[in-house]
C-alpha positions as CSV (number, residue, x, y, z in Angstrom):
1,M,8.9,-22.9,8.4
2,E,7.2,-22.6,11.3
3,Q,9.6,-21.5,14.4
4,Q,9.3,-23.2,17.6
5,N,9.1,-21.0,20.8
6,Q,9.0,-18.1,19.4
7,Q,10.4,-15.3,21.2
8,P,8.4,-12.1,22.2
9,V,9.0,-9.5,19.3
10,T,11.5,-6.7,20.9
11,R,12.8,-5.7,17.4
12,V,11.3,-4.8,14.2
13,A,12.7,-3.4,10.8
14,I,10.6,-1.5,8.5
15,I,12.0,-1.3,4.8
16,G,10.8,1.8,2.7
17,F,9.8,4.8,4.5
18,G,7.2,6.5,2.5
19,E,3.3,6.8,4.0
20,V,3.4,3.3,5.7
21,G,6.2,3.1,6.7
22,P,6.2,5.8,9.3
23,I,3.0,5.0,10.7
24,F,3.8,1.3,11.5
25,A,6.8,2.6,13.2
26,Q,5.0,5.3,15.1
27,A,2.5,2.6,16.9
28,L,5.1,0.0,17.3
29,A,7.7,2.1,18.8
30,H,5.3,3.6,21.1
31,A,4.5,0.0,22.2
32,G,8.2,-0.3,23.5
33,L,9.8,-2.2,20.3
34,H,13.2,-1.0,18.8
35,V,12.1,0.2,15.4
36,S,15.1,0.2,12.7
37,T,14.4,1.8,9.1
38,F,16.3,1.6,5.8
39,D,14.9,3.5,2.7
40,I,16.9,4.0,-1.2
41,K,15.7,7.7,-1.0
42,L,18.4,8.0,2.3
43,Q,20.8,8.1,-0.6
44,E,19.2,10.9,-2.3
45,S,19.7,14.4,-1.4
46,A,16.5,15.9,-2.0
47,T,14.6,13.2,-0.3
48,R,16.8,12.4,2.6
49,E,16.2,15.2,4.9
50,T,12.2,14.5,4.5
51,I,12.8,10.8,5.4
52,L,15.1,11.7,8.7
53,K,12.1,13.9,9.7
54,R,9.8,11.2,9.6
55,A,12.0,8.4,11.1
56,S,12.5,11.2,13.9
57,E,8.9,12.0,14.5
58,S,7.7,8.6,14.1
59,G,10.5,6.7,17.0
60,A,12.3,4.8,14.2
61,H,16.2,4.6,14.1
62,V,17.6,5.0,10.4
63,A,20.1,2.5,9.5
64,D,23.1,3.4,7.4
65,D,22.3,0.7,5.0
66,L,20.1,-2.1,4.3
67,A,21.6,-5.2,6.0
68,S,22.4,-3.0,9.6
69,A,18.3,-2.3,9.0
70,L,17.8,-6.2,8.9
71,Q,20.3,-7.0,11.2
72,G,18.7,-8.5,14.7
73,A,15.1,-8.1,13.3
74,Q,12.4,-10.5,14.0
75,L,9.4,-9.2,11.7
76,V,10.6,-7.3,9.4
77,F,8.2,-5.1,6.8
78,S,8.7,-4.7,3.8
79,A,6.7,-1.3,2.6
80,V,7.8,0.3,-0.6
81,T,6.6,0.7,-4.0
82,A,4.7,-2.0,-6.0
83,S,7.5,-1.4,-8.6
84,Q,10.2,-1.7,-6.2
85,A,8.7,-5.3,-4.6
86,E,10.7,-7.6,-5.7
87,A,14.0,-5.7,-5.9
88,V,13.6,-5.2,-2.2
89,A,12.7,-8.4,-1.3
90,S,16.0,-10.1,-3.5
91,A,18.2,-7.3,-1.8
92,C,17.2,-8.5,1.7
93,T,17.8,-12.2,0.9
94,P,21.0,-12.0,1.6
95,H,21.1,-10.6,5.0
96,L,18.0,-12.5,6.5
97,L,18.8,-15.5,8.8
98,A,16.3,-18.3,10.0
99,G,14.2,-16.7,12.6
100,Q,13.2,-13.3,10.9
101,T,10.0,-13.4,9.3
102,F,9.3,-11.0,6.1
103,I,6.4,-9.4,5.8
104,D,5.3,-8.4,2.3
105,L,2.8,-5.4,2.7
106,N,3.3,-4.4,-1.2
107,S,0.5,-4.3,-3.7
108,V,1.8,-7.0,-6.0
109,S,0.4,-9.9,-8.8
110,P,0.3,-13.0,-6.7
111,S,3.6,-14.7,-9.0
112,V,5.3,-12.0,-7.9
113,K,4.8,-13.0,-4.3
114,Q,5.3,-16.1,-5.0
115,R,8.6,-15.4,-6.5
116,N,9.5,-13.5,-3.3
117,S,8.4,-16.2,-0.8
118,Q,11.1,-18.3,-2.8
119,A,13.7,-16.4,-2.7
120,V,13.5,-15.4,1.1
121,E,12.6,-19.0,2.2
122,R,15.6,-19.7,0.1
123,A,17.2,-17.9,2.5
124,G,16.1,-19.8,5.5
125,A,13.8,-17.2,6.7
126,D,9.9,-17.1,6.6
127,Y,7.6,-15.4,4.2
128,V,4.6,-13.9,5.0
129,E,2.1,-12.0,2.4
130,A,0.6,-9.3,3.6
131,A,-2.9,-7.5,1.4
132,V,-3.6,-4.3,2.8
133,M,-7.4,-4.1,2.6
134,A,-8.3,-0.3,3.0
135,P,-6.3,2.7,2.9
136,V,-3.8,3.0,6.4
137,P,-4.8,6.5,7.9
138,P,-6.7,7.2,9.5
139,Q,-6.7,3.3,10.7
140,G,-3.2,3.0,11.2
141,I,-1.9,0.1,12.4
142,R,-5.2,-1.4,13.1
143,V,-5.9,-1.9,9.0
144,P,-7.3,-4.9,8.4
145,M,-4.3,-6.9,6.6
146,L,-4.8,-10.5,4.8
147,L,-2.0,-13.1,5.7
148,G,-0.7,-16.2,3.2
149,G,2.2,-18.7,3.7
150,R,3.5,-21.5,5.7
151,A,4.1,-19.0,8.5
152,A,0.5,-17.0,8.0
153,V,-1.2,-18.4,11.2
154,R,1.4,-17.8,14.2
155,T,2.3,-14.4,12.2
156,A,-1.5,-13.1,12.4
157,E,-1.2,-14.1,16.4
158,I,2.0,-12.1,17.0
159,L,0.9,-9.5,15.2
160,N,-2.4,-8.8,16.7
161,A,-0.8,-9.1,20.0
162,L,1.0,-6.3,18.6
163,G,-2.3,-4.5,18.3
164,M,-2.6,-4.8,14.5
165,R,-5.4,-6.4,12.5
166,A,-4.2,-9.3,10.9
167,Q,-6.0,-12.5,10.0
168,A,-4.5,-16.0,8.2
169,V,-6.1,-16.8,5.2
170,A,-3.9,-19.4,3.5
171,A,-0.7,-21.6,4.0
172,E,-0.3,-20.9,-0.1
173,V,1.4,-17.5,-1.1
174,G,-1.0,-15.5,-3.7
175,L,-4.6,-16.0,-2.6
176,A,-4.0,-13.2,0.4
177,S,-3.1,-10.8,-3.0
178,A,-5.7,-12.7,-5.0
179,I,-8.4,-11.3,-2.7
180,K,-6.9,-7.8,-2.7
181,L,-6.3,-6.9,-6.3
182,C,-9.2,-8.2,-7.5
183,R,-11.2,-6.1,-5.2
184,S,-8.8,-3.1,-6.1
185,I,-9.8,-4.0,-9.8
186,M,-13.6,-2.6,-8.7
187,I,-12.2,0.0,-6.0
188,K,-10.1,1.6,-8.7
189,G,-12.0,1.4,-11.3
190,M,-15.2,2.7,-9.7
191,E,-12.6,6.2,-9.2
192,A,-11.5,6.0,-12.8
193,M,-15.2,6.1,-13.9
194,C,-15.8,8.9,-11.7
195,V,-13.0,10.6,-13.0
196,Q,-13.9,10.2,-16.5
197,S,-17.7,11.0,-15.7
198,M,-17.0,14.0,-14.3
199,L,-14.6,15.3,-16.3
200,A,-16.9,15.0,-19.0
201,A,-20.0,16.2,-17.2
202,K,-18.2,19.4,-15.9
203,Q,-17.0,20.6,-20.0
204,F,-20.5,20.0,-20.5
205,G,-21.7,22.3,-17.8
206,V,-24.3,19.2,-16.8
207,D,-22.2,18.3,-13.5
208,D,-24.9,18.6,-10.9
209,R,-27.4,16.7,-13.3
210,V,-25.5,13.6,-13.5
211,L,-24.8,13.6,-9.6
212,A,-28.4,13.9,-9.4
213,S,-29.4,11.0,-11.1
214,L,-26.9,8.3,-9.6
215,A,-27.9,9.9,-6.5
216,A,-31.3,9.3,-7.8
217,S,-30.3,5.6,-9.2
218,F,-28.0,4.2,-6.4
219,P,-29.6,6.1,-3.3
220,G,-27.8,6.4,0.1
221,M,-24.7,5.4,-1.9
222,G,-23.6,9.6,-1.5
223,W,-23.5,10.9,-4.3
224,D,-25.6,13.5,-3.0
225,T,-23.5,14.3,-0.5
226,G,-19.9,14.6,-1.9
227,Y,-18.8,10.8,-2.5
228,E,-17.6,12.1,-5.8
229,S,-15.5,14.1,-4.1
230,Y,-14.2,11.4,-2.1
231,L,-13.8,9.2,-4.7
232,I,-11.4,12.5,-7.1
233,G,-10.1,13.4,-3.8
234,R,-8.1,9.4,-3.5
235,V,-7.1,9.3,-7.4
236,V,-5.3,12.9,-6.9
237,E,-3.1,12.1,-3.4
238,H,-2.7,8.4,-4.5
239,G,-3.3,7.8,-8.1
240,Q,0.6,7.3,-8.9
241,R,0.4,4.4,-6.7
242,R,-3.2,2.9,-7.5
243,S,-1.6,2.7,-11.1
244,E,1.1,0.3,-10.1
245,E,-1.6,-1.5,-7.9
246,M,-3.5,-1.4,-11.5
247,R,-0.5,-2.7,-13.4
248,E,-0.2,-5.5,-11.1
249,A,-3.7,-6.2,-11.1
250,A,-3.5,-6.3,-15.6
251,A,-0.4,-9.0,-14.7
252,M,-2.6,-10.5,-12.5
253,L,-5.1,-11.2,-15.0
254,D,-2.7,-11.7,-18.0
255,G,-1.4,-14.9,-16.3
256,L,-4.9,-16.1,-16.2
257,G,-5.3,-15.5,-20.1
258,M,-8.0,-13.0,-19.2
259,S,-7.6,-9.4,-21.1
260,S,-6.0,-6.7,-19.5
261,E,-7.0,-4.1,-20.8
262,L,-9.7,-2.8,-18.2
263,A,-6.9,-3.0,-15.6
264,N,-4.6,-0.8,-17.6
265,A,-7.1,1.7,-18.7
266,I,-7.5,2.4,-14.9
267,A,-4.1,2.5,-14.4
268,N,-3.7,5.2,-17.5
269,V,-6.8,7.3,-15.8
270,Q,-5.4,6.6,-12.0
271,Q,-1.7,7.7,-13.1
272,A,-3.0,10.9,-15.3
273,L,-4.9,12.6,-13.0
274,A,-2.1,12.3,-10.4
275,E,0.5,13.7,-12.7
276,R,-1.5,16.3,-13.8
277,A,-3.1,17.7,-10.3
278,A,0.3,17.0,-8.4
279,P,0.7,20.5,-8.0
280,L,-2.3,21.5,-6.7
281,V,-2.0,18.5,-4.0
282,Q,0.7,20.9,-2.5
283,S,-2.3,23.3,-2.1
284,L,-3.9,21.9,0.9
285,D,-5.8,24.4,2.8
286,E,-5.7,25.2,6.9
287,K,-7.5,21.8,7.6
288,G,-5.2,19.9,5.2
289,R,-7.7,19.2,2.5
290,L,-7.9,19.4,-1.3
291,P,-9.4,22.1,-3.0
292,E,-12.7,21.4,-4.7
293,W,-12.6,18.7,-7.2
294,R,-14.1,20.5,-9.9
295,T,-10.5,22.6,-9.7
296,L,-8.7,19.3,-9.7
297,L,-10.4,18.4,-13.5
298,K,-10.3,21.6,-14.6
299,P,-9.1,21.3,-18.2
300,E,-5.9,21.0,-19.8
């Protein structure tokens, strides 16, 4: 439901404080907004100090609980994992009021976004789905986002005034997420194919020949300048989150009556490499770079 005579945004809440939360918090706090945050991992001793440190460095105020984080926030950003997106939207609804806008940044299926929208709007708040269309680092809050929902146009104007790059694409919830997930099947699928191709080629000792052949077949893509290293590195660093996104793409395809086998296979490749290479992610060099990809794809 559109709000009339929108007041200037001065307070925002960010639920979930993993990769995206601190980046958004720092930019918004620097712009003079009061930023509150809450993450369920604050309740775990193993992760509490890390989140508190991130909050301190980004200028966010850590709330004692979810209700306190949401109180008075005009914009509420949900930035959790795909598996927790629906649970978080449900947990927020008892504490949301008219005049607040819940912005769902999570990479989930259109049907999940639609259920989240119904729950939030029953509480009297506005719901906007946001499809983040590129990696947040290094673009930060300038990362392109597609918005959907009845309040998408107004919310895009508000976010853009705060320095973001948001585009309203539909008054209907679900279409922005469909755009993202259809694209993600291609992007994450290419990553998964690269992992499988290079792992097999390396074991035969023909990886250089395969890369040379790819460079000849697809000139300009970068197969001769390290493109495979970039793709594999993305899986190693973010494969767990990307695998969850692909499970959501599979759910989308199931809902359309299509086969979800490919999306699930992509998810399996992403998850397997992320889990296997997890110890190496901690082995960054002095410039914060991962080990060479042939090390990352070392056979078990």
